Each structure stands twice: as structure tokens, then as C-alpha cells.
N, C-alpha and C positions, 0 to 999 in steps of 0.2 A: 504494500500500500504506500502511496506517495504521501510523505509528511506534509501537513498543511499548517499555515500560519493562522493565528487568531484573526477574527474579523477586523478589517482595517477601516471600512466605511460604515458609518451608522447615520441613519436619517430619521427625522421625525416628520419631514415634509415630503409628501408623496410626489409632488411635481418635481422637486429638486432631485429626488432619487431617480425618477424617470429620465430626467435630463442627463444625469451622471451615467446611467446605463446606456443611453443612446450614444453619448460621446465615447464611452469606453469600448463599445462593440461595433461602432461604425454604422453605416446607413442601412444595413440589411440585418434585421432581427429575425432569428429563428428560435421561437420560444416554445418551451414545454411547460404546461401547467396542469395540476392534478384535476381529476374529474370531480364533479360535485362540489362539496362544501369547501374543499381546500384551495379554491381559486381566489386569489386576492383581487377582487373586482376593481378596487380603487387604483392600484398600480397598473393593472392591465388597461384600464380606461385611459390613464395618463399616457402610457406608451402608444395606445391606439390613436389618441389625439395628435401626438407628435408626428406619427407616420402619415395620418390622413391629411395633415396640413402641409406636407412636403412631398411633392411628386418624386423627388430624388431618393426617397427612402422606401423601404418595403418591410412588410411584417408577415411572417408565416407562423401561425399558431397551431400547435398540436395539443389537443386536449380531448375531453369528452364530457357529456352531461353538463352543459352550460345552463345553470339554473337561473331562470328569470321569474319575476313575479307574474301572475296572471295578467293578461292584457285584455280586459273585457271589451266586448263590442258595445256600441251605443245602444241606448234603450234600457230595457229591463235588466239586462246583464250588467250594464254599467251601474245602474242604481243599486243592485244587490252587492256586486263584488267591489265596487269602488271603496266604500267605507270599510268593508272587511279587510281588503288588502292593506290599506293604510294602518288599520289597527293591528293586524296580525304581523306584518313584516316591518312596521315602523315607518314613520314619515320620512326618516333619513336613509332608508334602504337604498342600496346601490345595485343596479342591474349591470351586467356586462354589456356595454354599448355595442360591441361587435355582434353579440347575439341578437339584440334588437334589430340592428341594421340588416343582419343576414336574413332574419325572418321576413323583412320587408324587401328583400332583394336589392339592398342599398349599400352593400359593402363597397368601399373604394377599390379601384382597380389594383392598387398596390398592397392590398391586404388579402391574405388567404387564411381560411380557418379549416383545419382538418380535424374531424372528430371520429372516434370509433364507436361512440354511443351517443345518440341524440335524445333530447328530452322528448318523451313519447308523443308522436304525432305532431309536434310543434313545427317541424321543418319540411313537411310533405310538399309544400309549394315554394320552397326556396331553391332556386336553380343552383346556386353556388354550394349550398349545403349538400344537395344530392350529388353534385359532381365531385365534391371534395371529401365525401364520406369515405372512410377506410374500413373495409370489412375485415375484422380480426377477432380471433379468440383473445380474451383478456390476457392470458398468459404469454401471448406472442407480442404484445404491444411494446414492452421494454426492448425486446430484441430488435424490432423494426424501427423503433424510435432512435436507437443508438446509431442507425445507419443514415439518419437524416441531418447530420452535422449541426445539431442543436448548439446554439451559443449562449442560451439563457434559460435558466429554470427559475420559476417564481412559485412560492408556496406559502400558504398560511401556516403558522406554527404557534405552539404554546411555548412560553419562555419561563425558565426557572433559574434562580441564582442560589448557589449553595456554597459550602466550604471549599468544594473543588472547582468552583468557577461557574460559568454560565453553561447551561445545557438547553437544548431545544427538544420539543416533542413534535414529531410529524403528525401526531394525534389522529385526525380524521383520515389521513391519506399517506400511510407508509406503503400503500399498495404497489405503485409503480415507481415511486422515487427511489426506493432502495434498490430494486432490480435494475432500473435504468442507469443510475449513477455508477453502480458496480460495473456494468458492462461498458459504459462510456469511459470510466477511469482505466479499465484494463486495456482499452484501445488507444489510450493517450489523448482522448478528445473530450475531456471533462468540461462542461459548460460553466459559465459564471452562475453561481447559485445565490438566490436572494431569499432570505427568511423575512416574511412579513408577519409580525407578531400581532396576534389577536388576544385581548385580555380575557375573553369569554371561552376560548377554546379549551376543552379539557386537556390536562397534562397527563398523558399516558406513558408509562415507562416501557421497559423491555426493549424489543426490537425497534419500537417507535421512537425511542430516545436516542439522540445523537449529540456529540460534543459540539462546542461552539465553532470549532474549526471546520465543521461540515459545510458551513455557508461562508460566502465571501462578503456579502453585504447584509446588513440588518436594517429593516425599516420598521420603526415603531410609531405609527401615525398617532398624532395627538388625539384624534377622535376615530373610533371604529363603530360602524353601524352594527346592529345586533346580528348574530349569526342567522343565516337562512334556515328556517324551520318549516318542515312540511306540515300543512294542515291535516288534521285527522279526518279520514273519509268515512262516510256512512257505509254500512254493510247491509245489503238486502238479503232476502230469503234465498235467492238463487246462490249467492255467494256462501251463505251459511250451509246450504245443502252440500256444496263442494267441500267446505271445511270439515263438516261432520264425516263425510265419507273418508276424507284424507286422514283425519285424526285417528281412525281405527288401524291405519297401516304403520303407525309409529311404534317401534319396539322399545320397551323399557330397557334402560342401560345402553341405548343406542346413541347415534349421532344425528344431528338435525341441521339442515340448511334450508332457509326460506328467503324469499325475496321481499318485495315491498308492495303495498297497496291493499285494497279491500279484501282480495282473496287470501292474502297472508294473514290479515287481521282476523278473518273468519276461521282460518285454521288454528290460530293461536287461541282464540276464544273457545273453540271446540276442544282443544287439548286441555284447557283449564276446566271446562265442564266435565270432561272425562275424569279429571283429577278430583274435583271438589263436589260434583253432583253426579256421580257415576250412574245412578239409577235413571235420572232424567236423560242423561246422555245416551244410555242404551235404548231408552224408549224412543228417543228421536231417531236413532239409527233404524230401529224396527219400523217406525212410521215411514221412513224414507225407503226402506228396502225390506218389505215384508217377505220377499222370497229368500232372504238370508245370504245373498251373494257376498255382500260386504262383510258380514259376520264370518263367512267361510274364509275369506282372504285375511281377515284380521287374525284368525287362528293360525294361519300359515305364516304371515308376514309381519303382523303387528301385535295387537293385544286389545283386550276389552277391559282390563283391570286398571286401576289408578297406577301411577308410577311410583316405584319404590326406590330403585337405584337412581332414577332420574336420567336426564339427557345431557349430552355434551354438544355444544354448538360449534360448528365449523362452517362459516358462511362468508363469502367475499364481502357481503354487506351486512353490517350490524345495524339493526333497526329496532323500533320500539317493541316488537314482538318478543325479542329475547329478554328485554327488561321485564316484561309482564310474566314471562315464563320463569324467570329467576325469582321474582317476588312471589310467584305462586308455588314455589317449591318443586318445580319440574326441572329447570335448568340448574343442575347441581353436580353432575358427574365430572369430577376433576380429571384432567389428563395426567399422564406421567410427566414429570419434569426430568431433565437430563440426569440429575443425581439419582433419582429413584430408578430410572432405567438402567443406569450403569451398575447400581447396587444389585438390582434384580438379575442382570446378565451375569454378574460375577458369582452370584449364588446359584446360578443354573436354573432360575425360575423367571417367568414373566407373568406376574400376578397382577391383573388389572385392578385389583383392590388396593394395591400399594398407593398410599397418598401421593397425589401429584400437585400440580400448580393451578392451572387455569381451567375454567369450565366453558369459556367462550373464546374462540379464535376468529379474528376477522381481518380484512384487508382495508376496508374503509367504512365509515359510518355516516349515516344521514337519517334524520328523523325529526321528532318534535323537540322543543326546548326541555321537556321533561326527560327525554333520553339523554340530552347533553348534561343535565344536572345529575342524572343517575350515574353516568360514566365518571363524572368528576368525583362524586361521593364514593363510588365503588373503588376507584383507584386509591383514594385516601384511606379507606377502611380495610381494603383487601387488595393490595397491589398485585398479587399473583392471579387475580380472578379473570382478568381480560387480557388477552394477548393480541395486540394489533401488530401485524407483521406484513411482509411482502406478499403480494398476490401469488407468487410462485409457491409459497408455503401453505396456501389455502386451497387453490383451485386444481392442484395436481398432486400426484403421489411420487413423482420421479425425483431423483436426487438423493442427497445425503440423509434426508429426513423420511425416506420411504417407509422403513420399518416402524418408526414411531407413528407416522401418519396413519398407517393401516391399523395400528392398535387403537389410536384415538377414534378412528372413524368406523369402528365395528358397528354393525347394525345400522349403517348410514341410510337415511332417507333424505334425498335431495329433492325439494319441492320447488318447481318453477312454473311460470305461466306461459301459455302460448296463445296465439290468435286463432289458429285453425289447426286441424289435424285431418289426415286422410284415412280412408278405410283401411289402407295398408300400413298405417302406423307412423308415417312421416309427420313431422310437426313444422308449422310455419309460425315463427315468433317475431320476425323483425322486418320483413320486406313484403310489399304487395306484389301482385302478379305482374304488374307493369314495371317492376324494378324500383319503385319508390320506397325509400327506407323510412320505416316508422320509428325505429329505435336503434337496435344493433344486436349483434350476437352476444356481446358481453361475455359472461362466464357460463352461459347456459350449456353450450357444447362441452365445456370442460367438465361440468358436474355430471352430465349424462354419460360421457365416456368414463369418468371415474367410477360411477356406479357399476358399470360393467366390469371394471378391474377389481373392485373389492369383492371378497368372497361372499359377503351377505349384504352388499349394498344394493339399493334400488333407486332408480330415477322415477320421479312422479311428475307428470305434466298436467297442469290444471287448465281447463278452459270452459267457458260457457258454451252450452250446446247451440245457442243461436245468437244472432246479433241483429240490431235494427239498421236498415239502410234506407236510402231514398225510395227503393223499390218495395219496401216492406220488411218482413222478417226473412232472414236467410240462415241457413244451417252453417255452423262452424265446422261440422264434420263433412268433408268433401270426398268425392271419389278421387279427384286429383287436383293439383294446384301447380302453378308455374314457378313457384319459389319454395325452397326448403331450407330450414335452419337445422333440423335434426333429421338425418336420413333414416329410412325405415329399417335399415339393418341394425340401428341402435334403439329400436322400439322397446319400450319397457312397460310402464304403467301410465295409463291416461285416465283422468277423472273428469266427468262433467257432473252437473247437478243431479243427473239421473243414475249415477253409479260409477263403478270401477271396472276398467278393462285391463286385464293383465295380459300383455302381448308378448312377454319375453319367451323366446323359444317356440312360439306358436307358428303353425303353417299360415300361408296367406289366407286360406279359407277360414281357419279358426280366428285369425286376426280380424277379418271382415265381420264375422258374426259378433265378436266381442265389441267392436266399435259400434255396430248397429244397436247393440243392447244398451248403449248409453246415449243414443241420439234422440233428438226431439221427434215425437211420433208423427208430426206433420210432414216430415221429410223421409220417413222410413221406406215407403213404397218406391219413391224415386231412387233412393240410394241402393236399395235392394236390386232394383231393375238394372242399374248401372253395373253393379258387381256381377250380376248374372250375365249381362251382355259381354263382359270382359272375361268370362269363364273363371272368376274368382269365388263364385258361390254356386252351390249345386242348384240345378234347374228346379228341383222339387222342394227347395228350402221354403218354409212357411214362417212368417213372422209370428212369434208367440204373442198371444193376446195381452200378456202382462206388459209388454213393451208399448202397447197402444196407450197406456196410461201416462206415458212420459210427456206431459204437457204442463205449461206453467200453472194453469188453474188447479190441477191436482196437487202439484208441489206446494202451492200456497195453502191449499186446504189442509194438508197433513202437517205443515209446520206452523200454521197460525196459532194453534193452542200453546206452543212453546214460546212464541213471541208474546202472547198475551200474559203468560206467566213471568215475563221479564227475563227469560233465559237466553233470548236471541235479540238483544237490544240493537236499535239502529246505529247507535254509537257505542260500541262495546268498551271502549277505553277512554271515554270522555270526548268532549267536542270543543273545538275552537269557535264554534258558532253559538250565538245567543239563543235563548229559547224561541224568540220570534223568528230568527233566521232559520232555525231548524224546522219551523212550520212552513216557512217559505220555500225551502229546498224542494220538496216533492212537487209543489205547485209549479215551480220554474222548470223542473225536469220534465213535467208533463207538457208544458208549453213548448219546450225544445223538441220533444219527441213528436209532437203533433205537426210541427213545421217541416218535418223531414220528408213527408210524402203527401199525396193528394187525399188519401183516406183520412189522415190525421187532420189535415186542414178543414175537411168537411166536418169532422167531429168537433174541432175547435169553433168553427162558425156556428154550429148548433148550440154549443155551450155559451157563446157570446150572446146569441139571440135570446136564449132562455137560461140565464145564469143561476136561477134557483134562489133559495133562501139565503139570507146573510149567514156567513160562516162564523163560528166562534173565533174571537180574536182577530176578525177581519180588519177592524179599524186600526189596531196596533200594527198589523202587517202592512197596511197601506201607508201608515205614517212612517214606518221604517224605510219604505221605498220612496218616500217623498211624493206620494200620489194621493194623500188624503184630501188635498185641495187642488185639483188639476187646474192649470192656468192656460192651457192651450189645447187645441184639437188633438195634437200628438199625445199629450199627457192624459187626456180623457180616453183615448183609444187604449193606451197602456193600462190605465186604471181598470177599464172594462175587461181586458184580457186577463189581468191578474185576478179580478173578482171571479171570473169564470173558472179559473184554475183553482182558486181557494174553495169554491163552493161545489166543485164536482164531487160526485159520489164515486169512491174507488171501485 
């Protein structure tokens, strides 16, 4: 390793720091910045302004998941989201300006932005984002980045002073920085590295902690806007059905990986229900699956009892769900630390019960402010509990840590979401049929492949059986599709709200039958006919009558009693919305869904003409939206639309 000198340049002024970097590195900046939370928006914006104002300069940025606040459309959306966005994110929040300009197709010609993971659906219509997207597995990013001749790395860090001097924590993003700089330094092309200190960022030790000399420049702005925090999403009954099915496949004493969003929240809530109200959890499973298919798979792959040994978490992304599982007494199985492993190996035994260090390993974190506070408090009370490290130590088994990783990840269940799946078991998670990128591959392929390498690991892909489009309702289970994220030779377990399809090791015919068993009944006949036409299903195959019940109405009917008992709440882990806003959400969602197709527009017109009786709390809702005293024709129309939505009968 090349010896490095302590930091020479320290700044409190962001603009001055940007000018220094531009002068030191010359006219052409090739910048690497972490994905998600770890991007220093203020410094990136200052560099962006310098380049945009000077045609003789250029900037090429390599990053992923550029987080921006919601940009609501005019009308009802602006009236609802405007006040919420300012309250939740703070009036002084800073968006990355390059991301806003890219979404508007307004990037300067001397700026390029290359991302390997996009904010989901946000850049479908950005020509430059679609052109410059790089399709990569998460574990390959550092390797490919090292070949791009990067001359500047910028990153948010936490800072700590102690008896042995200043140390930094890469905190939310050791994921690629550790791997990338290791490779860049070995090739003799280490970039200038800037630590941008954020006072609210949790200080996490272990691999995430680096010495002062790791960075060349320190920027400690006099003012930092609050950390970007994701709003907590509502969970509907379809998502709960998916979560309940999935929760039965988790094995006590095993390993868990989960992503983000409402489906993950539903899975976590279901796991907590299994732990703390096991009788009701089992009843919900029986209501969903009276035929017992999920129960049968639970006996083979997961379990129906509460957790005793608990789970170990190994997930590229650490999100709120892990916090709730730890608080609920489920996330508690500690891994082996190096000393315990060495001692066990010397004694000729490898006993998983030997006390270890952490119960959660991750590569980056992103979530609510409650999560950030929990990480900070956990580090202070139990420094070994959470291991933030390079993505190469989380998303793959290969290398020096392989034996340890396989011990840690015994009984692994890797849960990810996808957009669509085919009858033959391929999955579509990131790209539409015409090539437009919705998000990115990220680490999904890594975890699917790893599940096949582990002796008792399983990959589980979650998806809704249908989606709404301008043409009406469409099936997310397709005969075929023009893009693939997970090829069918890696097919494993697929779950919809209607059940579980175990595809591993199955023939094509068996795979088709399993996927049909979890499809929406409205599409069964067409899918069955396509499979028969392509000789993947026997000509005399008859769809079982039980599958004909797979419809939204039946699903809501069987789960409604559990929602009424408070077991499946709309916001399982609290809400960032006020009570009035929570009442407005379903009304606004209904209006949005109605505007998507002609049938919905007719339904909306009928509701506007005959809005019905005044709804409870209607006045308060109109006041929150600034429509209690409309002052123009436009406002009166918006008021009438909202009244119709609030008064509708579900």
C-alpha cells in the first residue's frame, strides 16, 4: 500500500472547495460519487455550475440512484405533495441539479452522467439518461469504474476525533468506494478523494472506518441540509398477501436479504406477525391458501413456528425492515467473527453456536430518519452489531471470505422484486420491451446466482400478478417478453398475491403449470392457450377450478377480516403523512387510476355528476388542499373532482 500524507486542504466553503478542485484537476473532470445517500449534492452542484458556465470545461459523472425530491405536477398533485415535500425533506433541501436537468433533457453538452441504477421510472423519457445508462451487476461496477480514468471521488462521510487523531466513516456507502479505490490504487491511478462531512450521518466502525489519510481534501460546510429520508409507503392487501406467502419460506436460524418498498414492508410485517401473533398469522395463510400449497412449501423450505435462533441479515441495502426485525427479536443470529472462526478451526470444530460479532451485514443504507437514528444508537451501544462493508463482501461468495460467507448465509432466503415474469420462469426487473431502462440490474442477479451456489439457499422473486395500464388491466405473468434480467435457467421461486411457484429443477411443462397456478384468473385461459400452442403444456391440460378464484375481489374478501382486526394496517410502521393526508391518499390514487384509461374517465365523470353525500372529514381534507374556498373555475373543477373521490363508495 502506498503511504499517504494527512489531509492538506480543509474547507468550510463549498464554492471555494469546488474552485480548488477545478484548478487542481484541470478542465476535464471525471468524477465518481456513491449511489444514494452518500452523494454530496452541494459540492456536486458547485462543480456542475462551474462546468456548465465554461464551454472549455467538461464533466463526466459516474454514479447511481441520484435521489431527488418528488417533482409534483400542477393541480391536485401539487396541492397535496407541495406542503408535504417541504415538511418532510426540509425547506433547505438540496437536489442534485444535474439530475433535475437530465430528467428535463436539459443537460449541457459538456456534461455526461453515467448511472448503473436509476431512480425507478424517473428517467424513462430522458434521452441522455437512457443513452448513458451502464448495465452492470453491482459487483462489477468497481472493476469497470477503475478503467474509466477517474480523477475525482467525492463522498459524504461521518467524522470523529479521538486520541489517535481524526478518522472518517464511509457510513452509508462503503459499498463501492472500498473496492474501487483498492483497484485504482493497485493500478497506480488513484483519484483525488474528497471527504464531505455531514454532522447527521451515523458513524459506523469496522470496514467502514478509514484513517484521515484516506482522503486528500476535507470539506466541512458551515451548514448541511438534513439527510435525504425516504417517506414510508402505504401497504395494500395485495402486497400483504405477497408478504404472508413469502414469510412462510423463511427458515429459523437462516439468513435474510430484502430490498426496499411496500413489498418488503409487507414481508417484514408478516414475519413479525409470525413471531408475535402466530395463530392469526397461520389463519391468514389458510385464508389465502386453503389448498395448503404454501403450508407444504413452508414445511420443506421455511417454517410455521415463531423464530427461536433468529435470523442473520446479509443485504446490499440496509433499510428500515431490518431495524423492525431486530426490535422484534427476529434479527439476532450473530455471525462468526475472525477470532471465533480461527479458534473453532484450531479445535477441529465449526460450531455455528460459537458467539460471533454482527447480526447484520450491508453495503449501503437508505431509509427513514428513524433508521438513521437507530444505526447511530446501535453503533454506540453494540459496535459489533452492524457490519457495513464493501459490496464484494455482501453480494458474492468468491474470494478470501468464501468459507465464512457460506457459514453466515446458511438457510439464505434472498427476496427481490421484479416487474414481470414469464411462464418459463425468466424475470424482467429493470428494462421495458423497447429497451427503456426503468431502474437497473443492481444486485439482483448477484443474489439469484448466489442462491444457486449455496447448498440450502433460495432466491425468491416477488411480483404483483397484474398491473394497470392505459389499456386497462394487464397480466404481469407473460408467455414471453423482449427483455430479461434473470434468465430462466436461474429460475427458482416466484411469488404473487395468489401463491408460491417453486420452479427450481422443474421441467418446462411443470414450470408453466406452477406459474399458471399463481396468475390472475382473468388471464389464465389466454396464457394456457399460448403455452399449449408452443407445445409447453399438454393439449389435455385443464385449469383447476381453484385457480379461477384468483381475483382481486376474492383476495380482499379473505383478508378484510384481518385488516379490520388491525393486523394488516395501511401503514405498518408509522406514517410521515398526517391523519388528513392519509385520508386523502386513497382518494388521489383513485383519481390517478381513473385518468389512465377511457373506462376510468367515464367512471370519474359519473362520480362528478353524482358525487353523493358529504364524506366524513371532507371539509378538513378540502382545507388541507386549499380548495375549501375555490376562487377560480380551475379550483372549482379541482374541488368537485376531489369531492367525488372522497365520497365514492369503495
